[in-house]
Every structure is written in structure tokens, then in C-alpha cells.
C-alpha atoms as one frame of an Amber mdcrd trajectory, in Angstrom:
protein
   0.000   0.000   0.000   1.472   3.322  -1.134   1.821   6.129   1.384   3.273
   9.598   0.765   4.487  11.451   3.865   6.162  14.772   4.441   9.161  14.087
   6.642   9.229  16.731   9.366  11.269  14.879  11.991  14.378  12.734  11.727
  13.467   9.371  10.187  14.001   5.985  11.761  17.408   4.428  11.187  15.744
   1.944   8.843  14.167   4.668   6.702  17.410   6.663   6.731  19.265   3.599
   5.407  16.591   3.138   2.750  16.985   6.776   1.668  20.731   6.171   1.302
  20.016   3.117  -0.851  17.394   5.045  -2.868  19.940   7.729  -3.729  22.536
   5.162  -4.758  19.972   3.217  -6.811  18.780   6.350  -8.620  22.289   7.397
  -9.569  23.325   3.894 -10.604  20.291   3.987 -12.921  21.578   7.182 -14.549
  19.425   9.764 -12.754  20.611  13.319 -13.264  20.357  14.565  -9.683  23.764
  16.051  -9.033  26.251  13.185  -9.108  28.400  11.784 -11.883  29.032   8.514
 -10.061  27.276   6.525  -7.368  28.155   8.057  -3.986  29.698   5.936  -1.287
  27.435   5.035   1.600  29.245   7.632   3.709  28.724  10.366   1.099  25.061
   9.385   0.650  24.534   9.491   4.431  26.166  12.921   4.581  23.913  14.117
   1.763  20.722  13.001   3.551  21.974  14.463   6.820  22.338  17.862   5.091
  18.861  17.528   3.550  17.338  16.698   6.938  19.144  19.637   8.544  17.664
  21.933   5.864  14.222  20.438   6.582  14.764  21.182  10.277  15.648  24.797
   9.485  12.501  25.171   7.353  14.469  25.678   4.137  13.321  22.496   2.413
  10.414  20.057   2.346  10.997  16.332   1.919   8.318  13.902   0.789   8.870
  10.147   0.991   6.836   7.423  -0.672   6.645   4.088   1.091   5.127   0.915
  -0.296   4.349  -1.602   2.435   6.695   0.325   4.763   9.618   0.224   2.287
  11.031   3.460   0.866   9.967   3.593  -2.786  10.786   7.200  -3.651  11.362
  10.772  -2.548  11.096  14.351  -3.792  12.156  17.698  -2.339  10.969  21.280
  -2.476  13.538  24.000  -1.808  11.866  27.077  -0.346  13.034  30.514  -1.418
  14.309  32.488   1.603  14.465  35.899  -0.061  11.512  38.139   0.684  10.670
  38.791  -2.972  10.566  35.079  -3.795   8.703  33.490  -0.916   5.796  32.707
  -3.234   7.876  30.163  -5.165   9.776  26.942  -4.641  12.095  24.695  -6.602
  11.154  21.058  -7.150  14.283  18.948  -6.716  15.581  15.391  -6.824  12.603
  13.239  -7.733  13.767   9.667  -7.122  11.838   6.425  -7.519  13.618   3.182
  -6.640  14.133   0.916  -9.660  12.046  -1.817  -7.993   9.027   0.524  -7.814
   9.066   2.341 -11.154   6.093   2.531 -13.522   3.592   2.333 -10.646   2.577
   6.001 -10.427   4.853   6.752  -7.478   6.625   9.656  -9.180   3.298  11.271
 -10.041   2.003  10.707  -6.496   5.112  12.383  -5.064   4.723  15.376  -7.393
   1.040  15.707  -6.455   1.800  15.594  -2.713   4.520  18.230  -3.136   2.220
  20.489  -5.178  -0.633  20.187  -2.672   1.673  21.020   0.218   3.191  23.946
  -1.680  -0.255  25.366  -2.466  -1.378  24.903   1.148   1.658  26.983   2.207
   0.631  29.754  -0.178   3.235  29.090  -2.857   1.967  30.035  -6.290   4.910
  29.131  -8.524   7.062  26.010  -8.820  10.237  25.776 -10.882  12.417  22.820
 -11.800  15.130  21.664 -14.137  15.357  18.204 -15.650  17.681  16.514 -18.115
  16.156  17.038 -21.552  14.582  13.840 -22.840  14.577  12.144 -19.436  11.533
  10.096 -18.417  10.995  12.597 -15.581  10.519  15.325 -18.173   7.535  13.419
 -19.566   6.090  13.082 -16.057   6.382  16.820 -15.395   4.801  17.710 -18.748
   1.846  15.410 -18.016   1.551  17.084 -14.598   1.059  20.480 -16.252   4.551
  21.997 -16.100   5.365  24.449 -18.887   8.694  24.486 -20.698  10.670  27.714
 -20.400  13.604  26.563 -22.511  16.641  24.341 -22.697  20.270  24.940 -21.776
  22.773  22.898 -23.834  25.571  21.064 -22.039  24.233  22.029 -18.608  25.060
  18.898 -16.598  27.581  16.095 -16.875  25.930  12.679 -16.884  27.007   9.466
 -15.176  28.232   8.432 -18.662  30.501  11.504 -18.825  28.568  13.377 -21.516
  27.309  16.937 -21.172  23.529  16.832 -21.425  21.035  19.619 -22.091  18.661
  20.572 -19.294  15.089  21.780 -19.692  13.670  24.417 -17.354   9.977  24.173
 -16.376   7.481  26.068 -14.243   3.976  25.483 -12.944   1.646  28.084 -11.512
  -0.422  26.959  -8.555  -3.561  28.332  -7.020  -2.901  29.839  -3.594  -5.582
  27.546  -2.167  -4.543  23.946  -1.568  -5.811  21.427  -4.042  -6.988  23.966
  -6.632  -4.377  23.426  -9.300
């Protein structure tokens, strides 16, 4: 049974370990989420520790999908701290474990993030995604609009420089009215 939760407190050690494995699995599958090679367990732990610290400071939201109590995916929303941008957020690092793909988990994570963003009064979401990536198709189906593409923006796990597409989505200020 799929459950999407916003993580507001430090996770259990089991869930933390599953987040580490999720990150490693996503990168080993070629996900373009900031690494050019699979991070060591230590580096992946350090990454999640920094994310959780940012959640604790109110700078970031973290949503986790579990399927029968096993971590199946995650997505983040970086909140804009500057006064003139507090109406917007940046969707980051959508990850779905390879064992759980093609089951609607990515879409469910995006929906949960959007609903939470709207409930907080955010009216604009931005994101970047490797051009041509399966995640780009998901975001388009979810109503995100293409701004443009930047050639050679990110180095891939294969060592190539890939273009990145920039998207936005306007939200209603009222939760659930998107």
C-alpha cells in the first residue's frame, strides 16, 4: 500500500538507510540529480543528513513514498528564503527506486509536493530536468510548462554533457486547486 508522507522529523534508522540506498539506486540507474558517479554510503549518508538539517531549518520540504513500509521514492521542495521570492519553490531530486518504477509513485510524489506547496501559499514552482529524461515526460503530463533548454548544462554518469530543460507550474494559492 502506497503512502506519501512529508518528513518533518528525523526518520528511523531503517528509513534513513533506505533513503541512502534510494539515492545510490537512482544514480546507478543514470538519474541526473547532481552526481556523476554513485556516492559511497558515507557520502550518501552525509547528503541526507544535510537535507534533513535543511528540513529542520525550514528551508526544504521532503516527501517520501513508502510501499508496504519500504522506501519507494522521494522528492524535495527548496523554499526561497528571499523576501521577494517566498511565493515560489524549486522542485528537486525526484527519485523512484528501480524496484518501484512505472507504478505512479513519481506522479504521487509530485502531487503531494504540489498540494503542500499550495497549502503553504506558494503560487509558482520551478524545476530543471535533463532534456529527454523520463521525468521530463512526467512533469509535462503534470502540467509543467517548458521555459527553454540549456545545452551542455550537466555532466551525466556516462561523462557526456547533457542539455537541461527548465519548467514552471503556476499553482492556485488555495490547496488542491491546481
